[in-house]
SEVEX-951688 format. One record per residue (C-alpha): y, x, z; residue in one letter. Coordinates in steps of 0.001 Angstrom, whole numbers, padded with zeros to 6 digits, always signed. Layout:
<pts>
YXZA;...
</pts>
This chain:
<pts>
+092856+113218+063409X;+096468+113679+062233X;+096498+110053+061096X;+095449+109015+064586X;+098540+110746+066034X;+097068+110964+069550X;+100052+112678+071171X;+102498+110016+069971X;+100060+107252+070954X;+099676+108617+074473X;+103463+108988+074797X;+103888+105346+073722X;+101319+104254+076319X;+103022+106377+078977X;+106403+104797+078128X;+104886+101326+078578X;+103385+102280+081933X;+106699+103824+083028X;+108647+100699+082101X;+106231+098694+084277X;+107159+100608+087442X;+109969+098176+088433X;+107372+095396+088536X;+106094+096961+091760X;+109135+095368+093438X;+108283+091922+092079X;+104542+091413+092651X;+102443+092524+095584X;+099937+094003+096170X;+100578+096330+093245X;+096983+097472+092726X;+095810+093962+091795X;+097980+093744+088650X;+098408+097442+087836X;+094740+098228+087216X;+094051+095543+084558X;+097457+096250+082998X;+096637+099963+082741X;+093270+099157+081148X;+094892+096931+078503X;+097619+099492+077714X;+095020+102244+077245X;+092853+099884+075163X;+095819+099281+072848X;+096540+103029+072581X;+092936+104038+071870X;+092471+101095+069514X;+095536+102163+067545X;+094243+105723+067214X;+090897+104510+065959X;+092420+101918+063608X;+094691+104503+061963X;+091640+106626+061227X;+089806+103872+059371X;+092650+102113+057543X;+095977+103056+056021X;+097356+099515+056349X;+100028+099487+059022X;+099856+095729+059406X;+096097+096021+059734X;+096466+098558+062564X;+098786+096250+064503X;+096450+093309+063911X;+093484+095302+065242X;+095459+096246+068339X;+096465+092627+068933X;+092851+091472+068615X;+091684+094189+071003X;+094371+093127+073477X;+093265+089496+073370X;+089613+090465+073657X;+090354+092756+076603X;+092400+090054+078343X;+089603+087547+077812X;+086998+089950+079216X;+089132+090761+082267X;+090491+087316+083101X;+088266+084779+081343X;+084859+085483+082828X;+082832+082308+082985X;+084580+080923+079915X;+083128+083298+077280X;+080200+082711+074957X;+077440+085108+075968X;+080021+086539+078435X;+081618+088395+075500X;+082988+086160+072738X;+086128+084068+073452X;+085866+080350+072673X;+088396+077482+072881X;+087483+077031+076530X;+088660+080604+077104X;+092122+079734+075832X;+092251+076666+078041X;+091277+078701+081119X;+093885+081359+080365X;+096435+078589+079841X;+095733+077269+083336X;+096278+080746+084758X;+099535+081182+082852X;+100704+077833+084226X;+099902+079107+087702X;+101927+082236+086937X;+104900+080108+085845X;+104749+078071+089043X;+104543+081240+091135X;+107511+082890+089419X;+109675+079783+089679X;+108753+079062+093313X;+108816+082503+094930X;+111439+085098+095650X;+110418+088702+095123X;+107915+090014+095980X;+105698+087194+094762X;+101933+087177+095398X;+099763+088835+092789X;+097387+085920+092235X;+095132+085448+089211X;+097898+083811+087197X;+100525+086480+087752X;+097968+089239+087187X;+097124+087746+083770X;+100794+087226+082876X;+101854+090752+083855X;+098910+092447+082136X;+099510+090424+078940X;+103229+091236+079033X;+102535+094950+079345X;+099774+094754+076727X;+102114+093103+074229X;+104768+095688+075059X;+102205+098427+074395X;+101376+096886+070991X;+105063+096665+070039X;+105908+100191+071226X;+102861+101728+069548X;+103576+099855+066303X;+107201+100990+066177X;+106831+104542+067455X;+103451+105541+066018X;+102196+103265+063262X;+105563+102709+061523X;+106900+106095+062718X;+110198+104714+063991X;+110296+105732+067670X;+113990+104897+067990X;+113179+101233+067325X;+110537+101368+070077X;+113407+101395+072540X;+113940+097671+071882X;+110599+096405+073316X;+110860+098965+076112X;+114312+097690+077018X;+113111+094076+076841X;+110242+094830+079244X;+112604+096676+081563X;+115069+093773+081599X;+112277+091355+082505X;+112041+093291+085774X;+115754+093913+086275X;+116716+090268+085797X;+114154+089026+088299X;+114823+091370+091201X;+116279+089999+094393X;+119029+092610+094154X;+120387+094802+091382X;+117643+097150+090149X;+118381+100803+090919X;+119290+103038+087983X;+116572+105534+088896X;+113942+103021+087733X;+115209+103533+084169X;+114814+107318+084121X;+110994+107664+083615X;+110723+105307+080594X;+113945+106724+079128X;+112623+110286+079338X;+109347+109368+077655X;+111235+107463+074932X;+113454+110516+074335X;+110301+112631+074019X;+108989+110233+071348X;+112259+110314+069419X;+112518+114095+069712X;+108964+114668+068537X;+109543+112533+065442X;+112810+114372+064739X;+111151+117782+064901X;+108372+116560+062589X;+110904+115296+060077X;+112901+118537+060165X;+109839+120698+059635X;+108911+118535+056653X;+112107+119682+054892X;+110685+123140+054169X;+107528+125218+054381X;+105722+125748+057617X;+107091+129236+058110X;+105682+131285+060939X;+108572+132540+062970X;+109176+133869+066450X;+110912+131737+069047X;+113759+134272+069435X;+115710+136762+067368X;+116871+136620+063752X;+113578+135094+062643X;+113697+132246+065137X;+112314+128915+064047X;+115419+126775+063273X;+113724+123655+064657X;+113656+125338+068061X;+117439+125478+068180X;+117864+121877+067036X;+115188+120536+069394X;+116717+122396+072348X;+120136+120982+071495X;+118639+117515+071136X;+116961+117730+074540X;+120202+118804+076190X;+122155+115992+074515X;+119520+113377+075369X;+119202+114363+079038X;+122986+114588+079391X;+123447+111127+077887X;+120810+109736+080228X;+122494+111353+083230X;+125859+109890+082225X;+124263+106454+081761X;+122850+106628+085302X;+125839+108137+087117X;+128788+106482+085359X;+128011+102840+086320X;+127929+103875+089956X;+131500+105139+089695X;+132918+102104+087880X;+133660+098848+089772X;+131538+095969+088553X;+130986+092281+089169X;+128117+090907+091281X;+124698+091142+089706X;+123962+088322+087259X;+120333+087289+086863X;+119029+085652+083729X;+116038+083877+085270X;+115296+081496+088094X;+112435+081982+090490X;+112104+085661+091331X;+115753+086184+090407X;+117022+084067+093274X;+119376+086035+095506X;+122071+085058+097945X;+124418+087810+096770X;+124039+087314+093018X;+125236+084942+090327X;+122505+083034+088519X;+119065+082029+089637X;+119302+079636+092497X;+117276+076855+093963X;+117224+075518+097482X;+113586+076201+098391X;+112787+079095+100717X;+109533+081032+100724X;+108378+083906+102903X;+106715+086841+101217X;+102941+086792+101468X;+102918+090574+101418X;+104970+091974+104282X;+106102+095597+104113X;+106592+096719+107724X;+109281+099175+106610X;+111412+096245+105446X;+113013+093252+107143X;+110801+090171+107142X;+113545+087598+106794X;+117173+086979+106005X;+119892+086366+108607X;+121015+083274+106739X;+121680+080185+108862X;+120703+077772+106080X;+118233+075122+107370X;+114747+075127+105890X;+113096+072468+108023X;+113991+069519+110261X;+111362+067920+112467X;+110646+066042+115657X;+107709+066761+117931X;+106066+065323+121001X;+105571+068783+122523X;+107878+069935+125297X;+107246+073557+124320X;+106994+073635+120482X;+104870+076285+118797X;+105828+078571+115909X;+105166+077083+112472X;+102787+079111+110329X;+103125+079400+106526X;+101001+082466+105707X;+098080+084611+106881X;+097886+088346+106158X;+094709+090233+106992X;+094723+093466+104989X;+096889+096469+105878X;+097152+099405+103494X;+099802+102084+103135X;+102336+100326+105307X;+101998+096858+103769X;+100208+093674+104765X;+098557+091448+102199X;+096186+088501+101907X;+092578+089397+101215X;+091726+086296+099172X;+093520+083503+097355X;+090433+081267+097031X;+091196+077681+098046X;+089311+074380+098298X;+089843+070747+099272X;+087578+069460+102084X;+085264+066667+100980X;+086503+064307+103693X;+090137+064974+102742X;+090979+066179+106261X;+092113+069515+107630X;+089122+070885+109593X;+089252+070612+113375X;+089697+073783+115479X;+086629+075969+115890X;+087059+076110+119682X;+084248+074417+121546X;+084685+071028+123292X;+084688+072697+126713X;+088045+074351+126030X;+090923+072404+127659X;+093314+070936+125106X;+095911+068337+124333X;+097018+066765+121059X;+100646+066829+119924X;+102365+065508+116817X;+104982+066957+114501X;+106964+064844+112010X;+108930+066738+109354X;+111948+064831+108029X;+113351+067512+105717X;+111237+070218+104061X;+112964+072969+102069X;+110048+075395+102078X;+108842+076163+098557X;+105388+075394+097224X;+102675+076466+097965X;+103835+077269+101491X;+104020+074539+104107X;+104984+074876+107768X;+102409+073647+110302X;+101492+074634+113857X;+098145+076333+114254X;+095133+074063+114789X;+096681+071211+112782X;+094283+068391+111938X;+094089+065140+110005X;+095399+064193+106544X;+099170+064762+106609X;+099645+065029+102836X;+098952+062732+099845X;+095677+063210+097998X;+095818+065896+095336X;+098900+067566+096818X;+097225+070150+099071X;+094323+072517+099548X;+093167+074988+102165X;+092223+078672+101924X;+089003+080178+103243X;+091067+081681+106085X;+092161+078185+107152X;+095698+078224+105730X;+096957+074874+104395X;+098881+075071+101089X;+100667+072540+098887X;+100202+072104+095146X;+103375+070056+094716X;+106486+069528+096850X;+106248+067137+099807X;+109610+066301+101356X;+108314+064567+104505X;+105003+064675+106367X;+103500+064129+109796X;+100559+065931+111363X;+098686+066156+114632X;+097806+069529+116112X;+095673+070701+119002X;+097201+072879+121731X;+094479+074893+123466X;+094737+075934+127119X;+091654+078169+127455X;+090410+079675+130684X;+090011+083424+131039X;+086199+083181+130970X;+086291+081547+127517X;+087742+084611+125772X;+084535+086614+125471X;+080855+086998+126119X;+079408+085126+123100X;+077793+086124+119837X;+080034+088135+117470X;+077694+088176+114459X;+080028+086071+112311X;+082950+088539+112543X;+084125+090003+109236X;+084192+093783+109583X;+087329+093921+107445X;+089228+092345+110340X;+088585+095562+112294X;+089771+098096+109711X;+092423+100582+110891X;+095057+102454+108895X;+093675+106033+108769X;+097087+107700+108919X;+098026+105974+112189X;+094546+105645+113696X;+094874+108673+115964X;+098147+107417+117461X;+096717+103898+117877X;+093570+105037+119681X;+095545+107421+121893X;+097885+104615+122994X;+094961+102232+123563X;+093302+104723+125926X;+096611+105085+127756X;+097268+101408+128455X;+093725+100080+129028X;+090703+100991+131125X;+087076+101285+130064X;+085983+098267+132100X;+088526+095815+130701X;+087362+092586+129122X;+088640+091644+125638X;+091239+089305+127186X;+092407+091995+129606X;+092789+094421+126730X;+094786+091896+124685X;+097009+091088+127655X;+097604+094776+128371X;+098566+095458+124763X;+100990+092534+124675X;+102534+093458+128035X;+103024+097058+126922X;+104774+096079+123691X;+106989+093504+125460X;+107938+096077+128087X;+111223+097890+128547X;+110050+100952+126610X;+110415+099089+123301X;+113611+097863+121656X;+113887+094910+119302X;+116235+095751+116410X;+116533+094903+112724X;+117705+098490+112170X;+114746+100851+112152X;+115092+104318+113663X;+116241+106878+111119X;+114422+110147+110626X;+115629+113290+112327X;+117219+116130+110431X;+113991+118145+110394X;+111900+115145+109277X;+109624+115287+112322X;+108927+111541+112493X;+105650+110328+110942X;+105844+108941+107413X;+103371+106120+108110X;+105491+103116+109265X;+103203+102045+112105X;+102859+105569+113516X;+106640+105936+113287X;+107159+102688+115215X;+104799+103788+117990X;+106793+107000+118349X;+110331+105590+118063X;+109519+102322+119918X;+112115+100518+117848X;+111553+097718+115357X;+111379+093978+114754X;+108655+091342+114795X;+106584+092779+111954X;+106294+096176+113635X;+105409+094653+117016X;+102772+092377+115454X;+101309+095217+113376X;+101038+097443+116435X;+099189+094795+118459X;+096845+094024+115567X;+095844+097672+115141X;+095491+098246+118877X;+093271+095148+119156X;+091172+096242+116192X;+090740+099690+117737X;+089321+097914+120816X;+086882+095922+118655X;+088815+092637+118650X;+089284+091104+115166X;+092991+090620+114449X;+095293+089504+111649X;+098964+088663+111078X;+100554+085233+110742X;+103990+084724+109178X;+106160+081671+109553X;+109093+080423+111601X;+110034+080183+115253X;+110279+076588+116580X;+114009+076453+115810X;+116837+074978+117877X;+117373+071466+119182X;+119807+069223+117304X;+119757+065887+119113X;+116265+064464+118924X;+115379+066828+116056X;+114788+070530+115830X;+116285+072614+113021X;+114519+075692+111626X;+116741+078124+109750X;+116054+081038+107416X;+116925+083458+110231X;+114052+082008+112299X;+111487+083766+110092X;+108923+085455+112326X;+105574+087267+112373X;+102974+087326+115142X;+099355+088477+115640X;+096296+086264+115868X;+093199+087609+117655X;+089723+086161+117242X;+087489+085322+120201X;+083935+083928+119915X;+084432+080572+121667X;+088033+079992+120597X;+088498+081202+117038X;+091887+082643+116108X;+094354+082666+119016X;+098083+083431+118919X;+099639+086274+120936X;+103297+087279+121120X;+104080+091017+121489X;+107681+090758+120208X;+110159+090987+123127X;+111287+087702+124616X;+114881+088229+123476X;+113655+087309+120004X;+110434+085306+120436X;+110887+083547+123776X;+108079+083105+126296X;+104569+084171+125287X;+101623+081709+125622X;+100427+081274+129225X;+096895+082505+128516X;+098285+085781+127110X;+100265+086728+130229X;+098943+089223+132757X;+098203+087411+136068X;+100583+088152+138896X;+097590+089093+141082X;+096395+092424+139659X;+093761+093128+142269X;+090883+092138+139995X;+092300+093581+136841X;+092773+097028+135436X;+095839+095851+133614X;+098793+098216+133591X;+101384+095535+134327X;+101885+092567+136585X;+103982+090524+134198X;+104536+089921+130559X;+107763+091884+130535X;+106985+094798+132857X;+106248+098125+131161X;+102857+099717+131630X;+103957+103273+132320X;+102237+103295+135703X;+098771+103096+134249X;+096756+106293+134213X;+095246+107422+130911X;+091581+106705+130533X;+089300+109719+130613X;+086453+107960+128875X;+085768+107866+125124X;+087092+105145+122859X;+084813+102118+123095X;+084112+098911+121243X;+084342+095848+123463X;+082038+093904+121141X;+078757+095784+121377X;+076552+095555+118321X;+079439+094808+115966X;+079682+097060+112929X;+082880+099123+113103X;+084278+099762+109652X;+086912+102256+110746X;+086553+105795+109484X;+085866+108806+111698X;+088822+111154+111764X;+087130+113954+113574X;+086259+116170+110642X;+087299+117335+107236X;+084602+115227+105579X;+086108+112042+107004X;+089550+113048+105805X;+088220+113636+102310X;+086500+110231+102294X;+089663+108459+103488X;+091849+110261+100981X;+089425+109408+098175X;+089266+105717+099121X;+093065+105457+099448X;+093707+107113+096092X;+090645+105947+094163X;+092648+104515+091271X;+094872+107577+090948X;+091883+109904+091102X;+090048+107857+088461X;+093039+107860+086126X;+093504+111596+086694X;+089866+112298+085874X;+090112+110205+082704X;+093224+112134+081638X;+091510+115471+082298X;+088389+114375+080405X;+090493+113125+077485X;+092370+116428+077374X;+089086+118361+077287X;+087465+116411+074448X;+088983+118320+071517X;+088720+121822+073103X;+085089+121013+073898X;+084554+120148+070238X;+086000+123527+069218X;+083663+125341+071597X;+080677+123361+070320X;+081684+124103+066727X;+081862+127862+067316X;+078608+127828+069240X;+076842+125860+066520X;+078123+128065+063686X;+076973+131199+065487X;+073651+129642+066436X;+072997+128446+062881X;+073736+131884+061407X;+070606+133461+059947X;+071821+137067+060160X;+074749+139249+061182X;+076596+138585+057923X;+076742+134844+058528X;+077821+135395+062130X;+080708+137606+061003X;+081692+135002+058399X;+081691+132314+061105X;+083939+134460+063348X;+086380+134989+060467X;+086563+131288+059646X;+087091+130464+063329X;+089893+133038+063607X;+091678+131614+060551X;+091480+128069+061942X;+092804+129149+065333X;+095706+131034+063738X;+096424+127969+061621X;+096779+125925+064833X;+099843+127985+065796X;+101386+128032+062317X;+099984+131256+060815X;+098383+130232+057510X;+096848+132624+055021X;+098161+132165+051434X;+095927+130230+049055X;+093725+132468+046919X;+094243+135567+049044X;+091423+137963+049890X;+090589+138798+053493X;+092523+142079+053229X;+095585+140353+051734X;+095332+137593+054338X;+095177+140141+057176X;+098331+141893+055966X;+100215+138587+055716X;+098999+137314+059072X;+099705+140614+060824X;+103331+140579+059679X;+103872+136887+060448X;+102390+137143+063941X;+104153+140443+064826X;+100884+141979+065982X;+100994+145155+068034X;+099266+148303+066777X;+096165+147649+068869X;+096008+144072+067644X;+096526+145189+064025X;+093671+147708+064397X;+091457+144959+065804X;+092280+142708+062830X;+091504+145608+060485X;+088094+146084+062055X;+087354+142378+061653X;+088291+142497+057942X;+086310+145693+057312X;+083220+144222+058940X;+083702+141011+056946X;+083878+142963+053676X;+080692+144801+054607X;+079039+141474+055404X;+079970+140061+052003X;+079238+143051+049788X;+076787+145287+051691X;+073010+145208+051305X;+071515+141945+052668X;+070032+142340+056135X;+072314+145247+057122X;+073208+145553+060792X;+076852+144696+061474X;+079088+145056+064518X;+080043+142042+066619X;+083629+141118+065698X;+084009+138457+068411X;+085979+140657+070874X;+088321+141923+068141X;+088914+138379+066856X;+089752+137258+070414X;+092227+140155+070753X;+094021+139100+067551X;+094075+135444+068597X;+095447+136107+072076X;+098157+138402+070733X;+099308+135900+068103X;+099185+133021+070589X;+101340+134844+073155X;+104274+135017+070721X;+104509+131316+070068X;+106501+128714+071962X;+104934+127190+075041X;+104621+123796+073360X;+102840+125353+070363X;+100470+127185+072681X;+099626+124021+074594X;+099068+122073+071384X;+096816+124826+070001X;+094717+124857+073168X;+094422+121087+073555X;+094183+120049+069884X;+092444+122895+068015X;+091578+122207+064400X;+088000+123340+064989X;+087556+120642+067611X;+089093+117943+065438X;+086843+118879+062514X;+083826+118904+064774X;+084407+115360+066017X;+085343+114085+062548X;+082082+115456+061276X;+080120+114066+064217X;+081548+110562+063801X;+082104+110587+060056X;+079855+107583+059575X;+081728+105350+062028X;+084158+102893+060509X;+082861+103346+056955X;+081250+100358+055394X;+080599+102155+052094X;+079620+105847+051962X;+082243+107961+050279X;+081457+110511+047577X;+081808+114054+048823X;+084159+116304+046930X;+085219+119902+047316X;+083710+121988+050106X;+080625+121451+052147X;+082311+119439+054870X;+084175+117138+052541X;+087583+118686+053186X;+089902+120206+050640X;+090905+123775+051131X;+094231+125041+052159X;+094958+128175+054105X;+092009+128772+056337X;+089461+127021+054111X;+090534+127854+050591X;+090846+130798+048284X;+089497+134302+048609X;+090228+134439+052309X;+087109+132331+052887X;+085135+132708+049695X;+083089+135507+048242X;+084540+135685+044730X;+086811+138747+045035X;+086216+142433+045469X;+087188+144292+048667X;+090497+145511+047226X;+091568+142047+046106X;+090888+142293+042370X;+088998+139430+040709X;
</pts>
């Protein structure tokens, strides 16, 4: 097990995971790329441990790790292109090549955070897997942890040079600390190899000299790291220079560049959606007197304060046309046209009004997602499209079958659900129709109670504001378009109306016969789904930013037949009385996928679902930490159970005690008798009088077991052996105690014996003792054998 070097291997894996943390700012959602990356990093670490057990060739170990990495990547990302769903074939390489090409196009066409699609997931997981191989090879296999800093730094720079702004120094602290731990562990090992493994106390004149040096090394390392983090912040420096295009594009940095503009497809509602730049991104002419916002993205999943797209699956319609709107023919409508003369929006995004139809793009240059979002596969500078403007009547917003609704479009954020439902009861009545509910929600959010501002409300001194961004917005009533849209979506979902977020641009400003859309026109709005109409746009953001809301979404001026809280789209709803009835679902019979918050069981379920990955990783770590101690317990239990009489049980207790003392550095001299070993161990471990007496009783009983009449009754020495072990363990350093408890020699021998046949193509000839090991300390000499007399004479 020493050749496996599990502690160093796990530290190398941890350093790789830590250096991947900055990637959370580059690709979103994080969970999509982090899980396969974590699996590949752990596969490399475990594969290295196993390879070092079966071969002494360092190159062979690295080669095995590389093969395992490729196999793991193929299994995770190449399904459907494997022989027997296991073995990679040339087609597997071609499929992975297509994904890597997709990753390249994503990185070079998006600003951070870019979408975590299949290509970027493969690229990131392979990058971290290769980093894990390099770090493990340097730090563990070739035992040069200082050199491992080079691949760690390279991986870190791949994040730092692609951030939209300079990467904060705090991102460097976790991987640097783990790297220092690797270097320090190797240094202590090398120092202890200079002399004998003396058993010394951690303090006083007999202190272990490595303790002093390791403490000094830790202080120097942490101090140097602190200086490296603090000093650059005190020294004036030039603007950030980025080494890569694509994700490195930034308006306040040198390097990167490119004129295309893309909106993030994962919107964090605690962060500004768009820039205040006045650079034009689109020029167009339209036949509509009242142009609509131009949509470029659809976000339908909200988790932990962030919106994301549920699926990236796309297709090209067989007829080569964008499908017509799902609204029935009875819905009033008119057809308008938009002609784009200058398009600076980056692929795959393309700006179109909702309900666009026809074939506006050349064949092979576009596709459409399952959610109905049109995307480009190559740049198109000019295009023209027709779109349908619906003018539905109030009766067409409800009353039809809802069986085709996806329950995921009704999911609420558990941490803000209570605030959302409470507000919904306050601004609506139990008899409201779905349209009346939607109108009431929009009117409330566009009312005077709420303030549009790019500066979010700061927390109070006593941190009383909610941490969840949506709940905080509902309390502070201050935010920008993303917060307003998120609030309406969650309120609509709580009422049983499917809702999602659209991101894009406002119609822009007139410039002669054309309209100009600028970067600062970036906007987000909610879309609600109704049976006869499909997805319909609403506008909860105050008119100072978004302009006039659609006519169908405004509360009628005559409120006599409506329970709506407001008579206009801009009047606050404070006059409405809170509803006394329970929360209801306006779409009866529809499965509600929100979680009950009424009891502790629901809270446990929500917490488990939100932190499933973290809990799984934690359980794996706990199980891995328990493997070796479990082996030690099984070994002691088996040796006692296999004993045929008291003498063999006493012998087993003595052998176990010697192995446990060896774990903390107390080794009996070779060739010593039990009595000589006890004197040496008692002095080295500084046993108290009670502990020395207990050790004496163990040795006396052992001598009786070896030299008394066979079948004699003997005392149980287990309690006395435990007293000696606990006393000796308490005088060692904390790190030594932890290592002895987590990596006991008994456990390692147990698992080596249990799996001795694995990895051996040819059986090896057994030499020496019964278990194939050579004796030293606990297993050799008179301390374990029966060839000496009780007083130590041969």
